[in-house]
C-alpha positions in Angstrom: 39.1 -40.8 14.6 42.4 -41.1 16.6 41.6 -42.6 20.0 44.1 -40.3 21.7 42.7 -37.1 20.3 40.6 -35.4 23.0 37.0 -34.4 21.9 34.0 -33.1 23.7 31.2 -35.4 24.4 29.1 -33.5 21.8 31.7 -34.0 19.2 32.2 -37.7 20.1 28.4 -38.2 19.8 28.2 -36.7 16.3 31.2 -38.7 15.2 29.4 -41.9 16.3 26.4 -40.9 14.2 28.7 -40.4 11.2 30.3 -43.8 11.9 26.8 -45.4 11.8 26.0 -43.8 8.5 23.5 -41.3 9.7 22.8 -38.7 7.0 19.9 -36.7 8.5 18.6 -35.9 12.0 15.5 -34.0 13.0 15.3 -31.7 16.0 13.8 -28.8 17.9 16.8 -27.0 19.3 17.4 -26.6 23.0 20.0 -25.2 25.3 20.5 -28.5 27.0 22.4 -29.9 24.0 24.1 -26.9 22.5 27.4 -28.8 22.3 25.8 -31.3 19.9 24.3 -28.6 17.7 27.7 -27.0 17.5 29.3 -30.3 16.5 26.7 -30.8 13.9 27.6 -27.4 12.4 30.7 -28.9 10.7 29.4 -32.4 10.2 28.1 -34.0 6.9 24.7 -34.5 8.4 21.5 -32.7 7.4 19.8 -31.1 10.3 16.1 -30.7 9.8 14.7 -28.1 12.2 11.1 -28.8 13.1 8.3 -26.8 14.7 7.3 -29.3 17.4 9.1 -32.1 19.1 6.2 -34.5 18.3 6.6 -33.7 14.6 10.3 -34.1 14.8 10.0 -37.5 16.5 7.4 -38.7 13.9 9.8 -37.7 11.1 12.5 -39.7 12.7 10.2 -42.7 13.1 9.1 -42.4 9.5 12.8 -42.4 8.4 13.3 -45.6 10.4 10.4 -47.2 8.6 11.9 -46.2 5.2 15.5 -47.2 5.8 15.4 -50.0 8.4 18.0 -48.2 10.4 17.3 -45.9 13.4 15.8 -42.5 12.6 17.5 -39.9 14.8 15.8 -37.1 16.7 17.2 -34.6 19.1 15.0 -32.7 21.6 15.6 -30.7 24.7 14.8 -31.8 28.2 11.4 -31.7 30.0 8.6 -30.5 27.8 10.7 -31.2 24.7 11.0 -34.8 25.8 7.3 -35.2 26.7 6.3 -33.7 23.3 8.5 -36.2 21.6 6.9 -39.1 23.4 4.3 -39.3 20.7 6.9 -40.5 18.2 8.4 -42.9 20.7 5.1 -44.6 21.3 4.5 -44.9 17.5 8.0 -46.5 17.1 7.2 -48.9 20.0 3.9 -50.2 18.6 5.1 -50.1 15.0 8.4 -51.9 15.8 10.4 -49.1 14.2 14.1 -48.5 14.9 14.5 -45.0 16.3 16.8 -43.2 18.7 15.7 -40.2 20.6 18.5 -38.1 22.1 17.2 -36.0 24.9 19.0 -33.2 26.8 19.3 -33.6 30.6 20.3 -31.3 33.4 23.9 -31.3 34.6 25.0 -34.4 36.5 25.5 -32.7 39.8 21.9 -31.5 39.7 20.2 -34.8 39.0 17.7 -35.8 41.6 16.9 -32.3 42.8 14.1 -31.6 40.3 16.2 -29.0 38.6 14.8 -26.9 35.8 13.0 -29.2 33.3 14.5 -32.3 34.9 12.9 -35.7 34.3 13.7 -39.2 35.2 13.8 -40.5 31.6 14.0 -44.2 32.7 10.7 -43.7 34.5 9.1 -41.6 31.8 10.0 -43.7 28.8 10.6 -47.1 30.5 7.3 -48.6 29.3 7.6 -47.3 25.8 11.2 -47.7 24.8 13.3 -50.9 24.3 16.0 -49.3 26.3 16.6 -46.0 28.2 20.1 -44.9 29.1 21.7 -41.8 30.5 25.3 -41.3 29.4 27.3 -40.2 32.5 30.7 -39.9 30.9 32.0 -38.6 27.6 34.3 -41.6 27.4 31.3 -43.9 27.3 29.6 -42.2 24.4 30.8 -44.6 21.7 30.0 -47.7 23.7 26.5 -46.6 24.7 25.6 -45.1 21.3 26.7 -48.3 19.5 24.6 -50.3 21.9 21.6 -48.0 21.3 21.9 -48.7 17.5 22.1 -52.4 18.2 19.2 -52.5 20.5 17.0 -50.4 18.2 17.6 -52.7 15.2 17.8 -56.2 16.6 15.1 -58.7 17.4 11.8 -56.8 17.3 13.0 -53.3 16.4 11.9 -50.3 18.4 12.9 -47.0 20.0 15.8 -46.2 22.3 16.0 -43.1 24.4 19.4 -41.6 25.3 19.7 -38.9 27.9 22.5 -36.4 27.5 23.5 -34.5 30.7 24.5 -31.0 29.6 27.9 -30.9 31.3 28.8 -34.4 29.9 28.5 -32.9 26.4 31.3 -30.4 27.1 33.5 -32.8 29.0 36.5 -34.0 26.9 37.7 -37.6 26.4 40.2 -39.4 24.2 38.3 -42.5 23.0 37.9 -44.6 19.8 34.8 -44.6 17.7 32.8 -47.8 17.2 32.5 -49.1 13.6 29.1 -49.3 11.9 26.7 -51.7 13.6 24.8 -54.2 11.6 21.9 -55.9 13.3 22.4 -59.5 14.3 19.9 -61.9 12.7 18.8 -65.4 13.6 20.0 -68.2 11.4 18.1 -68.8 8.1 15.3 -71.1 9.1 15.2 -74.8 8.3 11.8 -75.3 6.6 11.7 -79.1 6.7 8.9 -79.2 9.3 7.1 -76.4 7.6 7.3 -78.1 4.2 5.6 -81.2 5.8 2.9 -79.1 7.3 2.2 -77.3 4.0 2.1 -80.6 2.1 -0.7 -81.8 4.5 -2.7 -78.6 4.4 -6.0 -78.2 2.6 -6.5 -74.5 3.0 -3.4 -72.4 4.0 -3.3 -68.7 4.3 -0.4 -66.3 4.7 -0.5 -63.1 6.7 2.5 -60.6 6.3 3.3 -57.7 8.5 5.9 -56.3 10.9 9.3 -54.8 10.1 12.8 -55.9 9.1 11.6 -56.4 5.5 13.5 -55.2 2.4 12.4 -54.9 -1.2 14.4 -58.0 -1.9 12.6 -60.0 0.8 9.2 -58.9 -0.5 10.2 -59.9 -4.0 11.3 -63.4 -2.7 7.9 -63.7 -0.9 6.1 -62.8 -4.1 8.0 -65.5 -6.1 7.3 -68.1 -3.3 3.6 -67.2 -3.2 3.4 -67.7 -7.0 5.2 -71.0 -7.0 3.2 -72.3 -4.0 -0.1 -70.8 -5.1 -0.5 -69.3 -1.7 -3.2 -66.6 -0.8 -1.6 -63.6 0.9 -3.0 -60.9 3.2 -1.2 -58.0 4.8 -1.8 -56.6 8.3 -3.1 -53.2 9.2 -1.0 -50.5 7.6 1.5 -52.9 6.3 0.0 -53.1 2.8 3.3 -52.7 1.0 4.6 -56.1 2.2 3.0 -57.6 -0.9 1.8 -56.0 -4.1 -1.9 -55.4 -3.8 -2.4 -55.7 -7.6 -1.0 -59.3 -7.6 -3.3 -62.2 -8.4 -2.4 -63.9 -5.1 -3.3 -60.9 -2.9 -6.4 -61.6 -0.7 -6.8 -58.3 1.2 -6.0 -56.1 4.1 -6.3 -57.7 7.5 -7.4 -54.9 9.8 -10.0 -52.2 10.3 -13.0 -52.4 7.9 -12.0 -55.8 6.8 -13.8 -57.7 4.0 -16.2 -60.2 5.7 -15.2 -62.7 3.0 -11.6 -62.4 4.1 -12.5 -62.8 7.7 -14.3 -66.0 6.9 -11.4 -67.3 4.8 -8.9 -66.8 7.6 -11.1 -68.5 10.2 -11.6 -71.4 7.8 -7.9 -71.9 7.1 -6.3 -75.0 8.4 -2.7 -73.6 8.2 -2.0 -70.0 9.1 1.4 -68.7 8.1 2.1 -65.5 10.0 5.3 -63.7 9.0 6.8 -60.6 10.7 3.7 -59.5 12.5 3.0 -60.0 16.2 -0.8 -60.3 15.5 -2.0 -57.3 17.4 -5.5 -56.4 18.5 -6.3 -54.5 15.3 -5.1 -57.2 13.0 -7.1 -59.9 14.8 -10.4 -58.0 15.3 -9.9 -57.7 19.0 -8.2 -61.1 19.3 -11.3 -62.8 17.7 -9.9 -63.7 14.3 -7.5 -66.1 15.8 -8.3 -67.9 19.1 -6.2 -67.1 22.2 -4.0 -68.8 23.2 -4.6 -71.9 21.0 -5.6 -71.0 17.5 -8.0 -73.4 15.7 -5.7 -73.2 12.7 -2.3 -74.8 12.8 -0.2 -71.7 13.4 3.3 -71.1 11.9 4.7 -67.9 13.5 7.8 -66.3 12.0 9.2 -63.4 13.9 12.8 -62.0 14.5 12.1 -61.4 18.2 12.1 -64.6 20.4 10.1 -62.7 23.0 7.2 -62.4 20.6 6.9 -66.1 19.7 4.3 -67.6 21.9 3.7 -64.3 23.8 -0.1 -64.3 22.9 -0.6 -67.2 20.5 0.8 -70.7 20.9 2.2 -71.7 17.6 2.5 -75.2 16.3 5.8 -74.1 14.7 7.7 -71.1 15.9 10.5 -69.8 13.7 12.8 -67.1 15.0 13.8 -65.4 11.8 13.6 -62.1 10.0 10.8 -61.9 7.4 13.5 -61.6 4.7 15.3 -64.8 5.7 12.0 -66.7 5.9 11.1 -65.4 2.5 14.4 -66.3 1.0 14.1 -69.8 2.5 10.6 -70.2 1.2 11.6 -69.1 -2.2 14.1 -72.0 -2.3 11.6 -74.5 -1.2 10.3 -77.1 -3.7 7.0 -76.2 -5.2 3.9 -78.2 -4.2 2.6 -80.3 -7.1 -1.0 -79.4 -8.0 -1.7 -77.6 -4.7 -5.2 -78.3 -3.5 -5.8 -74.7 -2.5 -4.9 -73.1 -5.9 -8.6 -72.5 -6.8 -9.2 -70.9 -3.3 -6.4 -68.5 -4.0 -8.0 -67.3 -7.2 -11.3 -67.0 -5.3 -9.6 -65.0 -2.5 -8.3 -62.5 -5.0 -11.6 -62.2 -6.8 -13.3 -61.4 -3.4 -10.7 -58.8 -2.7 -11.2 -57.1 -6.1 -15.0 -57.2 -5.7 -14.6 -55.5 -2.3 -12.2 -52.8 -3.5 -12.7 -52.1 -7.2 -15.7 -49.8 -7.3 -16.3 -47.4 -4.4 -19.9 -47.1 -3.0 -21.7 -43.8 -3.7 -22.2 -41.8 -0.5 -23.9 -38.4 0.3 -22.2 -35.3 -1.0 -20.7 -33.8 -4.1 -17.2 -34.9 -3.1 -17.0 -38.7 -3.5 -13.8 -39.5 -1.6 -13.8 -43.2 -2.8 -13.7 -42.1 -6.4 -10.8 -39.8 -5.7 -8.8 -42.6 -4.1 -9.7 -44.9 -7.0 -8.4 -42.1 -9.4 -5.2 -41.8 -7.5 -4.8 -45.6 -7.6 -4.5 -45.3 -11.4 -2.8 -41.9 -11.5 0.1 -42.3 -9.1 3.3 -44.1 -10.0 4.1 -47.5 -8.3 6.8 -45.9 -6.2 4.6 -43.0 -4.8 4.7 -42.8 -1.1 1.4 -42.3 0.8 1.2 -41.2 4.4 -1.6 -40.8 6.9 -2.4 -40.5 10.6 -5.5 -41.7 12.3 -9.1 -41.2 11.5 -12.0 -42.6 9.5 -10.6 -40.9 6.4 -7.8 -43.5 6.3 -10.3 -46.4 5.8 -10.9 -45.2 2.2 -7.2 -45.4 1.5 -6.8 -48.8 3.0 -9.8 -50.2 1.0 -9.4 -48.6 -2.4 -5.8 -47.7 -2.9 -3.3 -50.5 -4.1 0.3 -50.4 -2.9 2.4 -52.0 -5.6 5.9 -51.8 -4.2 7.7 -51.9 -0.9 8.3 -48.7 1.1 5.2 -46.8 -0.2 3.0 -46.8 2.9 3.9 -44.7 6.0 1.1 -44.9 8.6 1.1 -45.6 12.3 -0.2 -49.0 13.4 -0.5 -47.4 16.8 -3.4 -45.2 15.5 -1.7 -41.9 16.3 -3.2 -38.7 14.9 -1.0 -36.1 13.3 1.4 -38.5 11.7 0.8 -37.9 8.0 2.4 -34.5 7.5 5.7 -35.0 9.3 6.0 -38.5 7.8 5.5 -37.0 4.3 8.2 -34.4 5.0 10.6 -37.2 6.0 9.7 -39.3 3.0 10.2 -36.4 0.5 13.6 -35.4 2.0 14.7 -39.0 1.7 13.2 -39.5 -1.8 12.9 -36.1 -3.5 12.4 -37.8 -6.9 9.2 -39.6 -5.8 5.6 -38.3 -5.4 4.7 -38.1 -1.8 1.0 -37.6 -0.8 -0.1 -37.1 2.8 -3.7 -37.7 3.8 -5.2 -36.1 6.9 -8.6 -35.5 8.4 -9.3 -31.9 9.5 -8.7 -32.9 13.2 -5.7 -35.0 12.3 -4.0 -32.3 10.2 -4.0 -29.7 13.0 -2.2 -32.1 15.4 1.0 -31.5 13.5 0.0 -29.2 10.6 2.8 -26.8 11.7 5.3 -29.1 10.0 4.0 -27.9 6.7 6.3 -25.0 7.5 9.2 -27.4 7.6 8.2 -28.7 4.2 8.3 -25.1 2.9 11.6 -24.3 4.6 13.3 -27.4 3.1 11.6 -27.2 -0.3 10.0 -30.6 0.1 7.0 -30.4 -2.3 4.6 -32.8 -0.6 0.9 -32.8 -1.5 -1.4 -32.9 1.6 -5.0 -33.9 1.1 -7.1 -32.6 4.0 -10.5 -34.4 4.2 -12.7 -32.0 6.1 -16.0 -33.1 7.6 -16.0 -30.6 10.5 -15.6 -33.1 13.3 -13.5 -35.7 15.0 -15.3 -38.3 12.7 -14.1 -41.6 14.2 -15.2 -40.5 17.7 -18.4 -39.1 16.4 -19.1 -42.5 14.7 -18.6 -44.3 18.0 -20.6 -41.7 19.8 -23.6 -42.1 17.6 -23.5 -45.8 17.9 -23.3 -45.8 21.7 -25.1 -42.4 22.6 -27.2 -41.6 19.5 -28.1 -38.0 18.8 -26.1 -36.8 21.9 -23.2 -35.0 20.2 -20.6 -34.0 22.7 -17.0 -32.9 22.2 -16.6 -33.8 18.5 -17.7 -30.7 16.5 -14.9 -28.7 14.9 -14.7 -25.2 13.4 -11.9 -25.2 10.9 -9.8 -22.6 9.1 -9.4 -22.3 5.4 -6.6 -24.9 4.9 -5.9 -23.7 1.4 -5.2 -20.2 2.7 -3.1 -21.8 5.4 -0.9 -23.4 2.8 -0.5 -20.1 0.9 0.3 -18.2 4.2 3.2 -20.6 4.7 4.5 -20.1 1.2 2.9 -23.1 -0.4 0.2 -23.9 -2.9 -3.4 -24.3 -1.7 -6.8 -25.1 -3.3 -10.3 -25.8 -2.1 -12.1 -28.9 -3.6 -15.8 -29.3 -3.1 -16.7 -31.6 -6.0 -15.2 -34.9 -7.2 -14.5 -33.6 -10.7 -12.4 -30.8 -9.4 -9.9 -33.0 -7.6 -7.9 -34.3 -10.5 -7.1 -30.9 -12.0 -6.4 -29.5 -8.6 -4.0 -32.4 -7.8 -2.2 -31.9 -11.1 -1.8 -28.1 -10.4 -0.4 -29.0 -7.0 2.3 -31.2 -8.5 3.1 -28.7 -11.2 3.5 -25.9 -8.6 6.6 -27.4 -7.3 5.6 -26.3 -3.8 4.3 -28.0 -0.8 0.6 -28.0 -1.3 -2.7 -28.5 0.5 -5.9 -29.6 -1.2 -8.7 -28.8 1.2 -11.4 -31.3 0.3 -14.9 -31.1 1.8 -16.7 -34.4 2.4 -20.3 -34.6 3.6 -20.3 -35.3 7.3 -22.8 -38.1 6.7 -20.3 -40.0 4.6 -18.6 -41.5 7.7 -17.1 -44.7 6.3 -16.8 -46.3 2.8 -19.6 -48.6 3.7 -22.2 -46.6 5.6 -23.4 -43.2 6.8 -23.6 -41.5 10.1 -27.4 -41.3 9.8 -27.6 -45.0 9.3 -25.5 -45.6 12.4 -27.6 -43.2 14.4 -30.9 -44.7 13.2 -29.8 -48.3 14.1 -28.6 -47.2 17.5 -31.9 -45.4 18.3 -33.8 -48.5 17.3 -31.6 -50.6 19.5 -32.0 -48.2 22.5 -35.8 -48.2 22.2 -36.2 -51.9 22.2 
């Protein structure tokens, strides 16, 4: 764009998105940023209109996960911004690049508590990596470029950009900023690491976090094979290593295999790549001692601020996961590694834990359904989910075989599965996309099923209905047995809900009925909901609600 050609702030903003390669934005429209909507009218950017700002922000966050570049969301001021905060929090805890553009009152009204006015630095300051309010149309290229850079570099995360309404109609003659590529630390020197590995008896690798690519995952697979290393993946990062690989040892997170827990605790060298080792991935900071791990810890992370933040590593490497994987792939193999047999044992323990689901009460055996999908779905199928006990079956029995196939919030946010699935299907229309949700989780953002219908994104939503907020009920029965409070749900007919929106819907009450219903859903070519009824007593893959209650009652009577 000619630097001397006057443009409105709204037009300048959209031109910056084009310069950064943005192809799609999500939004709920608002009068506070009408000038941006008008500029988008003529731009080569898909505008996805959503039904709630929370869903719009989650779609943008999912896009950031899929592409590694910021997902873009526009919402209006005040209530629009607070609704969107759900997605911002997910992006923060999941280390996802995302930019939320928020309307703001006119500059001359700021500080008066004008209609729907918020102090965005105060509201989002503890969630976002950076919050900025653009006070001049001439500064739009500068600040938007910085927003992209901040969102992607180091530990990625969300940036919030406030847009005063009058700034967007102000004109300025200013040059665009070229496409931003995130800066990366230098490729690490693994000399010290090689010495540590050579002395190890029982190493273990934990992969997680962001700033991975398919090429980086492939390099890590080759390195793990050459070095005979056992590999685990952190909570909801299962696609960082193929789970059908003979070096795979399991999912490090909720419902973890006890054999895997013992293996990690017994390791003498712990190689942690990409992840910050959160509460969930460490069993409440018990899997690895704080601040001095009993294992020799090698921590690889792109953000310097995360190295040594909780755990004191023996070797800290500021590097992207990709760069570490490429360097590891070039490292000389270890001759006759002492831990090769342990790696085989670790994989055998993983398969024993995940191969055959346990039979639980009810005619719908959810574990068998997930095991069937494990064989039925192609390797590039994308699975999404929100939060709830229903997800533990997925994490245990499904096997992700390629990068970019799992979209799930490490923050534990409900309502994520449906909007994430819509984002995934719009990005990859050729791939099968299946969203999983509990009955409570689905209705957090189930309205975005309408978005799927509007944009002809034929996702399949599997709603697992047990008539309650199951995770909370499980905790409730453990702590306050037989005193049910605040967890019962009365649900609609979700299959009829799908049909009402213009999609395909079926009810599934028995295991044998799922496979044909799933095939009909795919064949329909429409967004679909399979309303599956699971016995309320089948609360986790390993136990029942009744067993939890009985154990708690015995404990309380002692």
